Structures are given as structure tokens and as C-alpha cells.
VEXTI-393798 format. One line per 8 residues: number of its first residue (from 1); for each residue x, y, z of C-alpha. Coordinates in steps of 0.05 Angstrom, whole numbers. Layout:
NUM = X:Y:Z | ... .
! end
This chain:
1 = 0:0:0 | 25:70:-17 | 1:140:-2 | -38:170:54 | -59:110:96 | -69:116:171 | -40:72:226 | -53:70:301 .
9 = 6:52:346 | -12:33:417 | 50:4:451 | 95:50:492 | 159:24:460 | 134:37:390 | 109:105:410 | 178:122:439 .
17 = 209:101:373 | 165:148:333 | 168:208:380 | 240:201:404 | 286:149:374 | 266:158:301 | 233:226:305 | 272:252:245 .
25 = 235:201:202 | 170:238:214 | 138:306:204 | 75:334:236 | 7:305:219 | -47:332:173 | -83:361:234 | -24:405:252 .
33 = -13:423:179 | -85:448:176 | -79:482:244 | -35:534:210 | -101:566:188 | -108:588:261 | -39:585:291 | 5:606:232 .
41 = 79:586:238 | 78:580:313 | 116:531:357 | 62:477:350 | 59:478:274 | 129:495:251 | 181:443:229 | 255:430:227 .
49 = 304:488:239 | 246:538:245 | 216:497:302 | 284:491:338 | 297:565:332 | 228:583:359 | 236:534:417 | 303:566:436 .
57 = 271:635:434 | 213:614:479 | 249:568:527 | 271:622:577 | 198:639:590 | 189:569:619 | 252:563:662 | 238:540:732 .
65 = 249:606:767 | 204:643:719 | 150:590:724 | 153:596:799 | 142:671:793 | 76:658:758 | 47:620:818 | 21:682:854 .
73 = -18:706:793 | -48:636:783 | -73:634:855 | -99:706:853 | -140:691:791 | -167:628:822 | -186:665:886 | -224:717:846 .
81 = -260:661:808 | -281:623:870 | -305:686:905 | -356:699:849 | -394:634:861 | -454:628:908 | -473:568:950 | -520:521:913 .
89 = -508:553:845 | -515:509:783 | -460:523:733 | -418:494:677 | -352:481:712 | -318:469:644 | -337:540:623 | -314:568:690 .
97 = -247:535:683 | -238:563:613 | -251:633:639 | -201:622:695 | -144:594:653 | -154:647:599 | -144:701:652 | -82:666:677 .
105 = -48:656:610 | -63:728:589 | -35:755:654 | 27:710:663 | 49:708:591 | 24:774:564 | 13:818:627 | -57:831:600 .
113 = -124:831:636 | -176:799:590 | -227:778:643 | -276:829:615 | -269:796:547 | -267:724:573 | -336:705:548 | -323:734:479 .
121 = -254:701:473 | -280:635:500 | -338:634:451 | -290:650:394 | -244:593:412 | -303:546:417 | -327:565:347 | -258:554:318 .
129 = -248:487:352 | -317:461:333 | -307:476:260 | -235:450:258 | -256:380:236 | -280:408:170 | -209:426:152 | -188:352:157 .
137 = -238:328:105 | -218:313:33 | -222:375:-11 | -222:419:52 | -195:478:13 | -257:476:-31 | -303:465:30 | -274:527:64 .
145 = -298:570:6 | -370:547:14 | -419:596:48 | -431:550:107 | -456:585:171 | -407:545:214 | -348:567:171 | -371:640:171 .
153 = -375:639:247 | -306:606:250 | -275:660:205 | -307:714:248 | -280:680:310 | -209:678:282 | -214:752:267 | -236:765:339 .
161 = -177:727:367 | -129:761:319 | -154:829:339 | -141:814:413 | -70:790:400 | -51:846:352 | -79:897:402 | -33:871:456 .
169 = 26:873:408 | 11:944:385 | 3:970:456 | 68:939:479 | 108:964:419 | 81:1034:430 | 97:1035:504 | 165:1003:497 .
177 = 155:971:565 | 192:908:586 | 144:873:633 | 189:811:637 | 135:768:606 | 134:726:543 | 108:782:500 | 166:827:519 .
185 = 214:770:504 | 184:759:435 | 186:832:418 | 259:837:438 | 280:769:410 | 339:768:362 | 383:713:336 | 433:699:281 .
193 = 377:694:229 | 335:755:245 | 339:825:271 | 273:814:306 | 205:782:299 | 151:814:257 | 82:827:285 | 57:766:246 .
201 = 111:721:278 | 96:747:347 | 21:737:335 | 33:664:313 | 71:648:377 | 22:685:421 | -38:651:390 | -6:583:398 .
209 = 9:595:472 | -60:626:484 | -93:562:458 | -44:513:489 | -38:547:556 | -112:561:563 | -152:506:529 | -114:444:552 .
217 = -108:465:625 | -181:484:628 | -201:416:602 | -156:380:651 | -188:419:709 | -259:407:684 | -248:331:679 | -216:332:748 .
225 = -277:363:780 | -321:314:741 | -284:254:769 | -280:281:840 | -355:296:840 | -366:221:832 | -311:199:880 | -327:222:951 .
233 = -270:183:983 | -217:214:937 | -250:282:945 | -250:277:1022 | -176:259:1021 | -163:319:976 | -198:366:1024 | -162:337:1083 .
241 = -94:347:1050 | -111:419:1029 | -135:437:1099 | -75:406:1133 | -22:435:1086 | -50:505:1079 | -85:517:1146 | -133:567:1115 .
249 = -84:609:1075 | -78:611:999 | -27:564:968 | 39:586:940 | 94:555:897 | 129:527:958 | 66:489:979 | 65:445:917 .
257 = 110:390:947 | 63:387:1008 | 4:369:962 | 23:300:936 | -49:273:936 | -72:334:897 | -19:318:845 | -40:245:843 .
265 = -113:266:831 | -91:310:773 | -45:256:746 | -101:204:746 | -151:253:716 | -104:266:657 | -94:191:649 | -168:181:637 .
273 = -183:246:602 | -118:273:573 | -132:341:542 | -85:324:485 | -120:259:468 | -83:239:404 | -15:254:372 | -3:247:297 .
281 = 58:244:253 | 69:233:178 | 123:183:155 | 175:214:109 | 198:146:83 | 175:74:91 | 178:57:165 | 183:-15:191 .
289 = 143:-34:253 | 155:-106:272 | 131:-149:213 | 95:-89:181 | 119:-32:139 | 84:35:143 | 89:66:74 | 118:135:63 .
297 = 68:192:69 | 24:151:115 | -3:180:179 | 16:149:246 | -29:162:305 | -15:151:379 | -73:163:426 | -65:180:499 .
305 = -138:163:509 | -126:92:484 | -57:77:513 | -71:107:582 | -133:62:589 | -95:-1:568 | -103:-59:616 | -32:-83:601 .
313 = -6:-24:640 | -62:-5:688 | -105:-49:733 | -178:-30:729 | -161:19:675 | -230:51:670 | -233:68:745 | -210:134:775 .
321 = -158:111:825 | -108:167:844 | -78:119:895 | -46:79:839 | 7:133:829 | 57:109:881 | 131:120:869 | 140:46:855 .
329 = 84:46:804 | 112:107:769 | 181:77:764 | 155:11:736 | 109:43:685 | 136:45:613 | 152:117:596 | 102:124:540 .
337 = 46:88:575 | 31:157:602 | 46:217:557 | -5:272:566 | 46:324:543 | 73:285:484 | 146:270:479 | 211:280:441 .
345 = 234:347:414 | 161:368:407 | 141:354:479 | 99:411:507 | 146:468:525 | 99:489:582 | 91:422:618 | 123:447:683 .
353 = 79:509:679 | 17:465:670 | 34:417:727 | 44:474:776 | -18:509:752 | -62:447:758 | -40:431:829 | -47:504:853 .
361 = -115:514:821 | -144:449:847 | -119:467:917 | -146:539:913 | -215:520:888 | -220:456:930 | -203:496:993 | -272:529:990 .
369 = -316:489:943 | -339:420:924 | -382:400:864 | -437:350:849 | -461:332:780 | -530:357:762 | -575:296:757 | -594:278:686 .
377 = -539:320:654 | -502:279:602 | -426:287:602 | -399:265:535 | -326:271:513 | -318:313:450 | -252:298:414 | -234:364:379 .
385 = -163:389:378 | -168:378:452 | -215:333:492 | -274:376:514 | -341:357:544 | -393:364:488 | -449:392:531 | -404:422:585 .
393 = -402:394:656 | -462:420:696 | -451:418:771 | -480:445:835 | -428:484:875 | -429:473:950 | -389:517:996 | -345:482:1047 .
401 = -368:519:1109 | -316:535:1160 | -260:534:1109 | -221:595:1086 .
! end
């Protein structure tokens, strides 16, 4: 067989070979190629030397000391979010988490306050993501020229997001301020190949990080609350740890090591509902896999959703069991039996940012609130670019009385 076939690889060793050992034999998948419509030549979609150069430019923004400095902003945004809720309120916790993580990524990476625009930006991202599957269909270039309402709304949404990003770029260039954030770094970036980045190049990186740093974390949090709402024992242990470690104060970066159960809860949540639910690559040349040969130009898919629910590596794989993540279990688990942030040279640049953010936000929200699913509300995974809940996650919020 030749051409554009598709293959699913589901063993950790074979996944490691594609993403790490033989990564030069592959390029990005069709999905990432088509994602350029939204993200341009950003870190997620670029290839080869362009990708390596961009990663070097962005890496300082995610060094440990800088990531630690973001912790206070994360917690402050979460405290503002939790203070808006009222006891007994019915809400879509997935939407609430998207508003929260959008505020955080805008503030920490761009020193911008977009909370007043959160609904508009969130709706725009939703419209873009929901129409993205159309770009993967055969003859998608022709389809995109059709006067379909969904495509019209998607184009309007992209324009809305572009306007937000370009406004931040223009204001910063005009002021000349160095706020020590990613946007300042991008505007000042220079290397041997360029005297500086154009507005378009800055926009592409900013849009990529806005989507990656906002959408994926929000989904991870939403699925975490969904699982905890159905697991009273795990939830009670979470609350006990938060109360004991924090003693009524807000968490900080230095509290993260004192919240191991919180981290296990997040780890198990991302095992079952990894926001990045599938990774794709395209073979440059014929690629042997055991007794098979994957022809050149074929697509190779590796799904976190599939592998991280595989009974070969996890007992009772469909159950939410944070207690499974003991040090001995982690050390015995094949590396790519759990890969929510991908792997190889294209592993998520912000993984340490995301881990800290998830633990701190779960601790901050869980300190005051617990959630129960609204009876009769159907929670259905929706595999878009990320793994969303199709109808949201409707919950009743209950205040934990007597807790700060």
C-alpha cells in the first residue's frame, strides 16, 4: 500500500520510537498542517530548523524560576473566580475553568487583563475548535470556500482572536515597556537569522500559547472536577490534605511538594481524560514496525486516550484511582504508557507550567468548594483538537463551610 494510509500505534515502546528514537523520520500530521489556518507558523505547527529556533527563543519563559514567579498570579486569579460563586449555584464548571485559565495565560504570559473579554474570547475559541474537523476532510480547501454558517462563524472567531492578540502587540510596541513576560521577550527576541520578529511572527507564537496554555489546562481541570464529583473518598482525602497543608491560607509555589495527593488526583484525571488525546505524525519514508511496513506519506497516530486506558499497564483501567500513582508504580510504568504532554523534541514546552498550575488551582478551588453533577446532565467527551465535554459539565457548587 502506498500513499496516505493511517495507522494507530498503541504500545509504549513503539510510541517512543516514533516520538524520540526515530523522530527525524516523521513530520507533523495533517491536523497540525491544517492548524496553520489558526496558529500560523507557531511553535506547534512549525518544522525543522524553524521549530528549533522558535523553541530556543521561547524556552527562557518556561525556566523553573520564571514559572515559579507565575504562581502568585495563578492563585490570585483562582481566588477571584471562587469568590464569584454562590452556594448552591448550578454552573458549567468546564466554562468556568476556561474563563479562569484564559485570565491566567493572558496575565502571566502577556501581562494583560482579559477577564472582561473572557466570554467573547471563550466563545471564539469554541467556534474555531468546533469547525476544525471540516479542515481535515478531503477537498477541505474547496469546502472552506462554501458559504456554510459554521465556517462563517469560524472565520469571524479567528478575526476576533487576531484582533485581541494584535492589540496587545501594538500597545506593547508603542509603550516600549519590558514587563518581563513572554510578549516582551518575543518583541525583543533576536538571533543569528533575524533582527527581530515581525508582528505576524509574534502573533503566531502568542496565538499558539494562548490556545495551548488556556484550552488544555481548562479541560484537565474540568475533567478533574467531574471525576472528583463522583468519587467522595478521593474528594474527602483531597480536602483533608488541602486543609492540613494550607491551614486556611492561599497556596503558593512552595506548597506544591506538600500536596502529593492533589498531584495524584490530577495525574489520574489526565490519564483518563488527557486534554491532548491523540498525537499524529506523517512518515517521510517507509517505516518498519515489527513485521509491518508503514508506507511513506502515511499518517501514524498515537492516542493518549487509548494507551492510558490499556489494561496491560493499568489495573482496572477505567476506574478513577489516584492511589495507583505510588513511586514504585511510576518507576515501573513504561515511559510512553503515560504521555499527556507528548514526547521528544516536540514535547509541550509548558509542561512544568501546567503541572504547577493544575495543582495550585485544584488546591485553591478545592479549599472552599466541592461540586456535584446535576442529575440527568449527560457528560460526553468531544474529541476536537483537545478533549472537551460536548455539553459542558453541569454541577451544583457547595461551599465548604468553616474553610477559608
